[in-house]
C-alpha positions in Angstrom: 0.0 0.0 0.0 1.2 3.5 -0.9 0.4 6.5 1.3 1.2 10.1 0.2 2.1 12.1 3.3 2.9 15.5 1.7 0.2 18.2 1.5 -1.3 19.4 -1.7 -0.2 22.9 -2.6 -3.0 25.4 -3.1 -4.2 28.7 -1.9 -6.6 27.2 0.7 -4.6 24.0 1.4 -1.2 25.5 2.1 -0.2 27.0 5.5 2.7 29.4 4.9 4.8 31.7 7.0 3.4 35.2 6.8 6.6 36.4 5.3 6.2 34.0 2.3 2.6 34.5 1.5 0.1 32.0 0.1 0.8 30.2 -3.2 -1.8 31.2 -5.8 -2.6 29.4 -9.1 -3.1 32.0 -11.8 -4.4 31.1 -15.2 -2.0 32.2 -18.0 -4.0 30.8 -20.9 -7.5 29.4 -21.0 -9.2 27.2 -23.6 -12.5 28.8 -22.6 -11.1 32.2 -23.6 -10.0 31.0 -27.0 -6.4 29.9 -26.2 -5.0 26.6 -27.5 -4.4 25.2 -24.0 -4.7 25.7 -20.3 -1.5 26.9 -18.6 -0.9 28.5 -15.2 1.5 30.5 -13.2 2.1 29.8 -9.5 2.6 33.1 -7.6 4.4 33.1 -4.2 5.8 29.6 -4.7 9.1 29.5 -2.8 11.6 26.7 -2.1 9.9 26.4 1.4 6.3 26.3 0.4 4.1 23.5 1.8 5.7 20.1 2.4 9.3 20.8 1.4 12.9 19.8 2.0 15.8 21.8 3.3 19.3 20.9 2.2 22.6 22.1 3.7 22.9 25.3 1.5 19.8 26.6 3.3 21.9 27.4 6.3 25.5 26.8 5.4 27.3 29.1 2.8 29.3 26.3 1.2 26.7 23.6 2.0 25.4 21.1 -0.6 22.7 22.5 -3.0 19.7 20.5 -4.1 21.2 19.7 -7.6 24.2 18.1 -5.9 22.0 15.3 -4.6 21.4 12.1 -6.7 17.9 10.9 -7.1 18.9 7.7 -5.2 19.5 9.9 -2.1 15.8 10.5 -1.8 14.8 6.9 -1.3 15.0 5.5 2.2 15.0 1.8 2.9 15.0 1.9 6.7 12.7 4.6 7.9 11.8 5.0 11.6 8.7 6.9 12.8 8.7 8.0 16.4 5.6 9.4 18.1 6.8 12.1 20.5 3.7 14.1 21.2 4.3 17.8 21.9 2.2 20.9 22.8 2.9 24.6 22.4 6.6 25.5 22.3 7.7 22.2 23.8 11.1 20.7 22.7 12.0 17.2 21.7 14.7 16.3 24.2 17.8 14.0 24.2 16.1 11.9 26.9 13.1 11.3 24.6 15.3 10.4 21.6 17.7 8.2 23.5 15.0 5.8 24.4 15.1 4.7 20.8 18.9 4.8 20.4 19.3 1.3 18.9 16.5 1.9 16.4 17.9 5.3 15.3 21.3 3.7 14.8 19.9 1.4 12.1 17.6 3.9 10.3 18.3 6.2 7.4 15.2 8.4 7.7 14.1 9.5 11.1 10.5 10.8 11.2 9.4 12.7 14.2 5.6 12.8 14.7 4.7 15.4 17.4 0.9 15.4 16.7 1.0 19.3 16.6 0.0 19.1 12.9 -3.5 18.6 14.3 -3.7 22.5 14.4 -2.6 23.0 10.8 -6.1 23.4 9.4 -8.1 24.2 12.6 -5.7 26.9 14.0 -3.0 27.8 11.4 -1.7 30.7 13.5 -1.0 28.4 16.4 0.6 25.9 14.1 3.0 28.6 12.8 3.7 30.6 15.9 3.5 28.1 18.8 5.0 25.1 17.1 7.2 22.8 19.2 10.5 21.5 17.7 13.7 19.7 18.1 15.9 21.0 20.9 19.5 22.1 20.3 20.6 19.3 22.5 18.5 16.8 20.6 20.0 18.0 17.3 23.5 17.6 18.8 22.6 14.1 19.9 21.4 13.1 16.4 24.8 14.2 15.0 26.1 11.0 16.6 24.3 8.9 14.0 26.1 9.1 10.7 23.6 6.7 9.2 21.0 9.4 9.1 20.2 10.8 5.6 16.9 12.4 6.4 15.0 13.9 9.3 11.2 14.5 8.8 8.8 16.3 11.1 5.1 17.3 11.1 5.9 20.9 11.7 6.5 24.0 9.5 10.1 23.9 10.8 12.3 21.5 12.6 12.7 24.2 15.2 10.2 26.9 16.2 10.6 29.4 13.4 10.0 32.7 15.4 12.6 31.5 18.0 14.9 30.3 15.2 14.9 33.7 13.6 16.0 35.3 16.9 18.7 32.8 17.5 19.9 32.4 13.9 18.5 28.8 13.5 20.8 26.9 15.7 19.1 23.5 15.3 19.3 23.7 11.5 23.0 24.8 11.7 24.0 22.0 14.1 22.5 19.4 11.8 23.7 20.8 8.5 27.2 21.5 9.7 27.5 17.9 10.9 25.8 16.1 7.9 27.1 17.2 4.5 24.2 15.6 2.6 21.3 15.7 5.1 17.7 16.2 3.9 15.2 17.8 6.3 11.5 17.3 5.4 9.2 19.9 7.0 5.4 20.3 7.1 4.9 16.6 6.5 1.6 14.9 7.2 3.1 12.2 9.4 -0.2 11.5 11.1 -1.1 9.4 8.1 1.8 7.1 9.0 1.3 6.8 12.7 0.7 3.3 14.0 1.7 1.9 10.6 4.5 -0.3 9.5 6.5 2.0 7.2 8.8 -0.1 4.9 10.2 2.5 2.5 10.0 6.3 2.0 10.3 8.3 -1.1 10.8 12.1 -1.1 10.7 13.6 -4.6 11.5 17.3 -4.8 11.4 19.7 -7.7 15.1 19.6 -8.9 16.1 23.2 -9.0 19.7 24.3 -9.8 21.6 25.8 -6.8 18.5 25.5 -4.6 18.5 25.6 -0.8 15.4 23.4 -0.8 12.2 22.7 -2.7 8.6 21.7 -2.4 8.4 17.9 -2.4 6.0 15.0 -2.9 6.6 12.4 -0.2 5.1 8.9 -0.1 5.6 5.7 1.8 5.2 2.0 1.3 3.2 0.5 4.1 3.0 -3.2 4.9 
């Protein structure tokens, strides 16, 4: 069974940081207006719109850009989903992660389900402003697992974005300085995978030259 756990991009469906604005599909040509085909423009589409990946160049000046990844690096054969339920502004701690140390050591994609995505549709301001996230200590702990190729989370950012802005995104920088080819998947609908046996994960981004990230379609094989 295949489950897509990325959100659809659309003006109503997408929850975006206020600084980015909402994506908007704008008709460019229309058959109903006498044009030969239907084509569209997408306004306010950024590399961090909707379910998207961050790559090292997002936070590291000489970090790997998206086009430096091979397509094979977006397929994960040993994913691990952890349910670590969090509320407003709470942090995922080392203690919570270390309970799963042996499982993390053998996984290539670590998926952190906080359950906070329940507010994405019902209270988007809360989802954006009050989001929990990975602690700096938790990020440092994860750098001890060289097997990790991807970290996914059901939040708009792996760390609280307003706090990250003030502190210059320490969680991102800890991870991207330690892992030269790490992929961070944010705003993922991980609730669809909770309580399921996830066998394989695919994350397919728009391949954009010199990009710091990109919107992505993510799906999983479920047994």
